[in-house]
N, C-alpha and C positions, 0 to 999 in steps of 0.2 A: 505493501500500500504504500504510496506517498503519505508519507507521518506529517508532513509540513501542512498537509491540507487536512487532518482530522476533524471532525465536528467539535465544532463547539457552540452548543445549546446557551442560546442569551438566557439567564434568572428572570426570573416569572414575581418570586417575591423580593423585593428589592428591604424587603426591613431586615429580613433573614440575611442579607448579606451583607449592610449596614453595619446594627448589631452584634451580630457573631450570635445571634441565640437561635436555638432550630427547635419550634411550638412541640411539644409532645401530643397525643392525645392520639387525634387523624393521622391516618398516613400522609405524607407530603409525598407529591414527585421529587425523582431523584433527581432530575435536570434542576429542580432549584437550589439543591445541598449540593452536587456531587459533578463530576463530565466522564460521562463512559466516551470513550475515546472510539473505539471500534466494536459491532453489533456480537463481535466473537470474544471479546474480553469479560473474564469470568471475576476482575477488579473494577471497583470506580474509584477517583477520583476527589477528597470530601472538599469543597469551597468554603470551606468555615466547620470549627470544632465539632461532633454530632456525641450527647452522649448517650449514655446507654435505653434503650426503649425506644431512642427514634424509630418511627417504621417510615421506611421508603418503598414506592413504589413505582415497580421499575415498566420501562417500554416494551408493552408489545413482545412480554416475555414468551420465548419458545418454548413448546412440549414437554414438560418437565422440570420449568424451572421456576422458581418462585414468582407471584404475585407482589409480594411485599416481602422486603426483607426487613424484619428485625432485631437496629446495632444493639452487640451486645456488649460493649465495652465502650467509653473514650477511645475517641479515632479525631487526631487532628489536623488541623489545614495544610492540606498539601499529603497525607498519607494514604494509603490504601485501603477500600472495604471491602470484605468477600461477596459478591453476589449468589453466588452458592455451592454448595458445600467440595470442600478440592482435598480427595485422600491422599495421603501419605503418597511421595514420587510424579505427583499427577503435574502437567504443565499451568505456573499461571500467565494469563496473556494480558496486556496491555497492550496499545496499536496496535491491534490482530497479532501480535508474535512476543513470544516465547521471551517471560524478563525471567524465569526460573519456575526452582521446582518443589512442590512446597516438601517444609521437613517431617513435618508432623499432622496429624491432619487437623485442617480447618472448618468449620462453621460455617456458614451462613452469617453471617453480617459481623463479622468478625476484624478487630486487627492487621489485614496481613502487612507483614515489613520484615526487620533480617533474621526476628526472631521466629519464623517459623517462613521462610522460604531462602535458597539458594541459589548456587548458577548453578548443581549441576549438572549432565556428562549431554551436553546438545549438540544434536547432529543436523548440522548445517544442512538444504540445499543448495546449491551452485551453478544457477544457471548466468550467463553470459548475455547480455544486451535484451533481451527479453522486452523488456521493458525500456527501450532508449528508440527516444523520438526525435529526428535530426528538429533541431528549433533553425527558426526562421528570423534571421537577425539581419535588422532595421538597418535602412541605405544610410551610410555614415553623413546625408546633409540632413537626416531629418532624424539624427542620435543629438538626447541631450546635452550641455558642455556643462565644464566649471572652467573655475576660469584659474590656472597652472600655471607652470614654469616649463617651455618647451626645451630640452634641453639638443647641446649641439647633436648626440647620437643619435636623434630621433624621439626618446625617451620623455615621458611627463612627470612633472614634477610634484609633489603636492607642498610640501616647504623646502626651505633655502637654508641648507646649514652648513657650516663646516667642521666637519668632527676631527678627533685629535682620537687615535686607534691605540689601543696599545696591545705591545704583541704578548708581552709574558707578565703574569701578577707582580714583576720585578723594575713591569715598569708605572703599571697605576699612578702611585703617587706624584710622579713623575706627571704623568698624564694633570692628574689632576688641580696641580699647580698650576700646571702651561692654562690650562683654560682659566681658573679665576682671575688670569690681567685682562680678559677678554669679559670684564662686565654691564652691567644699563651705564654707564659712563662713557665708555669705548663705542658700545651696538650702536648708542641712538645715533651717532651720524651715519647707521646704515643701517639708512631703516628698513631696506630689501632683504637681511640677513636675519634669520628667525632667533637664529644663540648657534657660540660656538659650544659642540660637545662633546663631554669625553668619554669614549666606549673603553671600559675596562675589565678585568673577569680573574679566574682563579687557574688562572691555565697559562699552556705557551710554554713546557722543560718538564722535563723524567718520563718524557715521550719517548716511541723508538720513530726513529728517522725515517723516517722513507714511506709512514703507516699510516692504518686507516685513521686513526686519531688527530693527527699531527695535518693532513689531507681537510678532513673535514672543520678542524678549525680553520685553516685555510682560503677555506669557502667561504667562511663568514665570514672576516675578516674580508676579501676579497671584491662579497655582495656589498658591507658594507662601504667599500670605497666608493663603489663606482653606480653605488645607490642614486636613482632621479632626485631624493630629495637632501644628496649630498652635493654641498656646490664646491667645495676644494677638500683635503683629506692629508693628514698626516700625520705618517704611522710613527711610533717611539718606541722603541726596543732599549734592553738592557747593554744585552751585544755580543752574551756570551749563550743565552738559551737557546734551545730543540727548536724552537723556532723562528728560524734565521729568517730577515724581516727580506732579504736580496734574494734568498729562495723564494719565499715566500712569491713578492713581483716578480721572476719569470716564470715560475711555476703556472702561477694565474694569469698571467700576460698582464699583466697589470701596466707593461711598459710597454705595450704595439697596440696596434690600432688605431680606435680615436680619441686620440690625448687630449682633450680637451679639460683632461684634471689630469697633472700633472702627478706622478709615484713619490712624493714626497717622504723620505725619513729621518731619522736622526734615533744612533745609539746613547745612552746614557756615558758608556765604556768611553766612545770615541771622543766623548765631546766631554771629560774630564770630570765626569760629576752630575750632581743633579740641580745644583746652580744654574752651570753653565750650560748645562742644556737645555734651562728652561728661558735660559736671555732668549736664544739663538731660533728657538721654534718659535718663543714669543714676535723675534722681529723676521721669519716667517710667515706666522699668521698674520702679522701687522701688510705684509706686502699683500698676500692674498685680498686682505677686503675689500678694500674697490673694484678687484674683479668681481669679486662674487658676489655685490650688490647691485654690480650694473645689470641687475635683470629684471624682466617685469613681467608680472600673472598677464596668459592672457586666454583667450575660451578657445577649450578642447576637448574633440569630444568625450564620453565617459567611456568609449570606449576605452580607453588610456588608463582604466584605473584599474586593479590589482587591488582586491580586497582582500585584508586574510582574517575565514573567522576564526571565532574563537569563543568558547563558555567557558566560566570559572566562578566558584562558588556555589554550583547549579543547585537547583529544588526541584521537587515533586512539577513545578510548572511549569519549568526553564520548558519540558519538550510540550506543550500545551500551547503557549503564546509566547513568549522572550525570541525561542528557536523556528517554530514552524512561519514566526511576522519576519525574522531576517534569510529563511527563506524563499518569501516570495519576493525579497527585496532582490538576491539573487537572482532569480530566476529573471527580473527585469533590468539588470544588472549585464545578465549573457544574453536575454536579448539583446541590450544596444549593444555588442560586442565587446563587453569588458569581458572580465576575471574572476574568480573566486576559489581561495585555498583551503578549502579543511581540512585541517589534520589532526593531531590527535590521537593519533591512528593506538594507543589502547582503549581510548574512549571509540573508537568503532568498533572494537569487539563485539559480540553477541548481535549486529545486526548492518556487519557485512554483505549479506546476502539482499538489503533492499537497493546498495549501492553496485552492484557484481553485476545485477538487472538491469542497469540505468549504463556499463562498460559501455564505450565507444566502439570497440574491439573486443573479442578474447583476451589476448595479447594484454589490453589495459587492464581485463578483472585480472588474469593471472600474476601482474607485478603486485597487485593489491594484493592478494591470497597470500604469495608470497612474502610478503613483507610484516602480512600477521604471524606467517608461522615463524618469522623472526624472533616476533616478539614472545612466541611463544618459547623458542628456545632459548630467548634471552631471561625471561622472568625465570624458567628452571634451572637455569645454571647461576645463577644468585641468589637461589633462596626466596626467588617472590611467586607470588600468585597473580593472572591476569583482575581478579576477583578483588586484591587489594586496590584497587580504584570501585567505586567511590571513597568519596573519605569519610570521619568522622560530620561533619560538617552538615556534605551530601545530604547521609543518613539521618539528619536531626530534619532536613527538610522534606524526608520524605524517601528519597533515595532506597535501592536495597541492592540489588544488584549491577555489576557489569553490563547487564547485557539490556536491563531497565536502562540507565544514563547510557548507553550508546543509542537506543533507541529512538531517543531523542533527541541526542546531539547532535543526530546526522541528518536534523532536522533543517539544520544550519543553513546547508548543501541544495535546499531546495528540490526540484524533481527533472531536470537539465540533466544530457547523458555525463556519463561522467570520461572528459577528454582525456587523460595524464597522470601520470601518480609519476613521483619525485622524489628520488633520496633528499634526506637534511640540508636542506641550503644549498640546492642544484639553483641554478637557475631558470625562472619559468618561462618555459615560450609560448604554449598555449595561450589559448583564451576558451572562454566557458569555462565548466566548472574539473580541477585540476583535487589532486589530494599531493599534500605533502607527510613524509615518513618522519614523523615530529614522537618527545616525549608530551603526557599530558599536561609537566607541568608547562604550563604557563609559558611564565619567563622565555624556560629555554625552549617551547615551542615555539611563540613569537620571533626569537631571535630569525629561526631554522626561515621562517615566511617571509622576515623581512629584506634578509640575506638573499634570500629566493627574486624580492622584487617588488613583494608587498609594498603600495604607497600610502597606504589609508587600511582601520583594522576594527573594524567592530567587534562587541566581547558584552557577551550575553551575561547575566548574572543573576540567583535568585537570593542568593548569602548575603552579598556585598562585596565584591570585587572594587578594588578602588583602584583597575591597571592601569597604568602610561607606558609607553614605547616612545623615547625619540630615536628616529625621526620620522617614525612617523605617525600621526595624530592618534589616540583609543576613543571607539564612542562605546558607550556604554548602555547597555537596555536591561534596565528592570524586568525581572520575570514576574513581580506579582507590585501592586498597589502600593501595600506596606511595605513595603522594603523602599520604593521611587517616597515614600512623603517622609521617611525615615532615614534617606542618603540624598536627598534631592541634589544637594552640593556636590554630589561626584556621579550622579546615572544623570547624562543623557535625555534615555527615551523611556516613559512606561509601556509595560504590553503588559502588564496589568488590567487594562479597558478591554483587552479580548474577553475577559471572568465575566464584566458585563453587558457586554455586546457586542461591542465594535468586534469588526474582521481582524481576522491575523493580517490577510492583502493588504487590509487597509494603513496599521503596523506597518507592513512593510515597507510602504508609499512613502510611510510619515519616516523609517528609516533610511529610503535610499535620499531624503532629499535632505536628510540630516550630510547626509556621506559627502553630497553634492555642495553643500554648504562649508562643511567642515573642507574639503577636499578646497575649496576656494579663499581660505583662509580664515574663516570663522575659529575659536581655539575651542576645542573639547572639553571637557571638564577637568577632567585629569592634568589635560594642557593647561589650562589656565593658574592649577593651582602649580605648576614645575615639576610634575610627575613623569615619569621615564627614561635616566638613565642607568640606575641602581635595576633596570628589569634585563638590562641585555646581559647574554645570559646564554655565550653560546651553550653546545652538550657535549662532553666529558664521556668520549669513548676510550672504555678499554681499562687497562692497568695504571697505573701514573707510579713510578720506581723513585 
């Protein structure tokens, strides 16, 4: 099924939703206090807390199913209520798909959660491309536009930063010292520069020369250096680290091709220590300021937007409101010729069958399956389990197994064909919906997406993530109205209105409008608070010796 198009019935009893009080006595229609996402589901998600004794009238019960369900224990909002008896070992369905198996007999009206539900042994049936429907792309002259920076290599930026990129943690403090030389009092004379940012990390040495780990780190650094939101860059190293800057520049071909950005670099050991390195770096960046400032925003088709899709601090509503809303945004962006990047591979696990049915070719589908098998092996050799995710906060918000979380998470990807699968931080060249293989941990995942070319981020949350990322602006979408009210200074859009009858498609168009506005220079709420440099976190592979 298209999870982002799951039916949401508007509530009939407004006072119930507003007060959170469900009256006892006469049976109440299920859709007034809960959401049934698919007719096959044997659980519903509660809109408001339900007390023991509340009676729920089910819509058009199938033969043998109860017409009235009596709640047997208090169930919090966003959690699941069983709509029929489920025997031990039997599957539990949400979104019309299996989210786990009962670990004990579950009675009708019971609270369905991690105390009686587990992943079990899910046998997926993989069918490649059977639901793949080509998209009619809008002609370029009819596409919406944003006000962006057209770069000499043809790419389009949504921001204009100068980046100081550390090769190793040993040069991280020096990178910060250089960055501090360029505060507001300096940059006020360069209004077209969004800032001088320092991209530091905890890696870069004690790695095998020529190995996968160092190759991946160099992909990340090269991707940030060549990113269209970066107008110029300076790399700073210690000098003796495994991640040698001259090798990086040569291997990643930063000194060849369209050199509108020169591959500038310094090492502390060759520049007589930190103080001299900071002075020399400040001189070099000062010379870059007029050049980087000499740009103007211009209308650019939104087909040049590359949107990183993220969810973090998810709850039981994320897969009902915010993620489906973002899915509609993605469908329209793809129709306009743009690109959307779904990632967090461990949060696709258990829902991959939905994406595989939309794979453009069997080869694309097999690439995704290969990545999932890699993650199974990776979890096993590191004494982990794929169901280690969801987090405690996810579970408090109503999620149980990784299957349930994944089915809601992939709704961010909409309904268009899956066109490509990329490894971490690989340059993204395909348009449409693609997958990048990343961990589920947000900072590491986004670092890979942005290094691959994403120039915007939309981040959905149900518990309240405050994520930002420089140089790509991050828009945050709240899955429920309570979160939006509590953290309005951090949330850009409230998708919780879906539970009050607003369509997920309408929310999706609101998200797209906000993407275009922020891409054109409007600050997102995380951006306005200066969030986004500490979130740069390249994925560290393998042994650190």
